[in-house]
N, C-alpha and C positions, 0 to 999 in steps of 0.2 A: 359694698358687700353683696356678693351674688346670692341668689336664691336657688335652692336645690329641692328636688323631689325625693331622691333616694339617698341623699347624704345630708347630715346636719353639721353645721359648723358653729361651735360655741367658743366664747372667749371668757377667761377668768384671769384678769390681770395680764401677766406676761405668758400665760398658758393658752394655747389654742387646741381645741378638741375637734378632731375629724371623726364623725360618728357614722358608721355604716347603718343605714336606716331602711332596711327591708326586713323587719323582724318576722313577718308572716312567712318568709322564705328562708329563715335562719341566715339572713344577710348573704345569700348566695350571690356571687359576683356576676351580674348580668352586664351586657355591653353598655346599656344606658347608665347603670350605676358606676361602672368603671370610668366612663367619660366624665361624669360628675366628680368622681374621685380625683381625676387629673386636675380639674379646674380648682377644686377645693384645696388640694395640696399646694398648687401654685399660689393660690390666694393667701394661704397661711405663710408660705415661704416669703412672700413679698411684704407681708405686714410687719413693719418695723417694731411694733409693740409686742409681737409674739416672739418669745425666746425659746420655747419648748413646745413641740407638737405631740399630742397624744392621739393615737388611733385606737378606737374601740367600737364595739357593736351594740346596737339597740336590741332589747328583747332578751331572749333566752340564750343566744350564742354570739360569739365573735363573728364567725362566718363559716358556712358549710362548703366553701370553695367555689369554683367556677360553676355558673349556671349554663350547662351545655345541653339544652333540650334539643329535640329532633329538628326544630324549626330555627335554631340558632343560625344567623346568616353566615357565620364563619364556617359552618359545617356543610353548607350547600355549595355544590359545584367547585369544590376546592381542588387544587393541584398541589403537588409537593412544594412547588415554589411559593404559592400563595399561603400554604399552611405554614411554611417556615417563616414567612414574613409576619404572619399573625402571631406565631409564638415569640418571635423576636420583639414584637411590639409589647407583649406581656412582660417580657424580661426587662425591657427598657422602662416600663412603668414602675416596676419595683426598684430599679436602680435610681429612679428619681428620688425615692425615699433615702437611699444610700447617699446620694449626692446633695440632698437638701442642706443648706448652710445652717442648719439648726438641729439640735438633738431631737430624735423621734423615739417615743416610747410606745410600744404595742401593749395594749391592755387586753388580756385574753380571758374569756370566760366561756362556759358551755362548750360548743364545738369550734375547733379551728382545724379545718381539713384541707388537704391537697393544696391547691393554688393559694389559699389563704395563708398557709404556713410560709410561703415565700415572702409575703408582706412582712411577716415577723422577722424572718432571717435578715431582710434588708434594713430593718429598724435598728437603731443603736442599742436600745434596751428593750427587754420583754419581761413583763410581769404577768404571772398567770394565777388563776384560781386553782387551788389544789385539786379540785374535782373536775377540772377542764379535761376535755378529750381531744388530743392533738394527734392527727394522723394522716395517713396516706390514702390515695384513691382506693375505692372498694373493688375496682376492676383494673386489670393490667392492659390499659389502652395506650399508655404513653411510655416514654423512654427515660430520659434523664433530666427532666425539668426540676425535680424536687430533691432527690437523694443527694446529688452532688452539692447542693447548697446546705443541706443538713450536715453533710460530712464535716464541714468546717466547725460545727458546734458540738456534735456528739461523737465524732470519730468515724473512720471508714467501716469498721466491723458492724457497729450498730446501724449506721446508715444503710449498709447493704442488706442486713437482715430485714429492716423495715421495708426497704424497696422491693425485695424479692417476695414479700408476703402481702398479697392483696388485702386491703382493709386493715392493715396493722396500725396500731395507735399506742400512745403513751399517755399517762395521766399528767396533770399539771405538776404534781409532786415529782414524778419521774423526770419531767422536762427540766426542772431546776436542778435535780441531782445529776443529770447527764450533761448539763451545760447548755442546753437549748434555750433556757430562760435564765434570767438573772436571779429570780426568786419566785417561790410559790407561797401564796397566803390563803387563808380561808376565804371563800367567795364573798362573804359578808364584809370582809376587810379590804377587798380589792380596790374599790374606788378611793378610799381614804389613803391607802398605801401609795398608789400611783400619784395622787394629787400632792401628797407630802413630798414625794421624790421629785416631782416636776417643779414644785415651788422652790425647793432647795437648789436645784440646778439653775432655775431662772434667776437666782441672785447673782450669777456670774455674768459678766459683760458679754454680749453677743460676739464680739471679736475674739475673745478668748475661747468661747465655746466652739466657734467655727474652726479655729486653728487646732484645737484639741481633737475635734472630730476628724478633720482632714489628716492629722498626723497618724492617728490610729488606722484610718481607712487606707492610707497610702501604703502602710506596711502590709496589710492584708492583700492589697492589690499586687504588690511585689511578689507575694507568695502565690498569686494566681486566682484570688477570689473572684474578681470581675470576669475573668476568662471562663472560669468554671460556671458562673452564673449564665453567661451568654451562650455557652455550648449547648445548654438545654434546648434551645430552639432547633438545632440541627438533629439532636437525638430524637426529639418528639416527632419532627417532620418525617424522619426515616421510618419510625415504627408505626405511625398512623396509617401508612400504606402497606405495611407488612401483611401477608395473607392471613396470618392467625388473628391479627387485630381487626382486619376487615371482616373476617368471619364472625368475630365476637360482636362487632357493631351490627352486623346483620341479625344476629341472634337477639340483640337488645331490641331492635325494631320489631321483630316478629313475635318474640315471647315476652318482652317486657324487661325492665331493669331488675326487678326483684328476682326473676327466674335466672337471669344471667349471674347475679351476685351469689345466688344460693349454691351454685356449683363449686364455689371457692370456700364455702364455709366448712371448716373441719372441726369436729368436736374432739 
C-alpha cells in the first residue's frame, strides 16, 4: 500500500475510499494532489479485494476545483500546443475513472466546483448532500471542458444556461432533480447512504459488475460521450489565448481575483 500526503486511501471490506485530503484549501486540485490521485486510483483498481470505489473529500467540501494560482507551472510559458496537451491530460485522468473496471461512487458535500464536477460526471454514481453547492467557474476563462459533459446529465438547455453564466451553480437537491446526481440526502446522512449503497453493490461478483459497467458505458460512447469529453481540451486551448481571455487574465494579475469576479456579479 502506498503512502500519500494529499490523498487518503481507506478500505472497509470490499469498499475502497479515495479521499481528497487538502481540507484547508477546500480540496482544490493542485498538481501534486492530482498526481497522487492517479496513483491511488490505480492502486484501488488493482486491489482484487476492492469491488467498489468511493471518491470523497475531507473537511468542509468535496473540492473547489482546480488550483490554478499564478505560479502554477502549467500557466508559465505555455503555448497553444502545450496548453492543449495539458488539458488533454486532465480529460484522460477523469476518463480513467470512467474506464476503471469497478463501479465508482462520487460522494459530494460542501462545494463541488468547475473541474471537480468532471470527476463526478466520469463516476458511475453520484450521491450529494442536499445543501451542496455544485457549479461552474466564477470567471469565463475557458471554453468547453465542463458544459459538454454536464449536457449528458442535465440536458443541453440547462447546460448552456449554466455555461453562459459565470459563477452559476445548483444545489445538491437540484442536482438530483435534474439528473446530475443519483440522489440527494441530508448532509448528516450522506456517509451512511453511500456506505449502504456501496456495500449492496459490493455483494455482486466483480466480473458481473465489470460487464454491467462496460455495457452501459459502451452505449454512451456510441452516442458520443467520450468524444464530447475529449473535445474539451481543444475548446479550452483555443479560448485560453483569445484576446478577451488574455485581457481578463491580466486584470486578475493586476487587480486581484476578487475584483475580476465582482464585475460579473449581477444583483
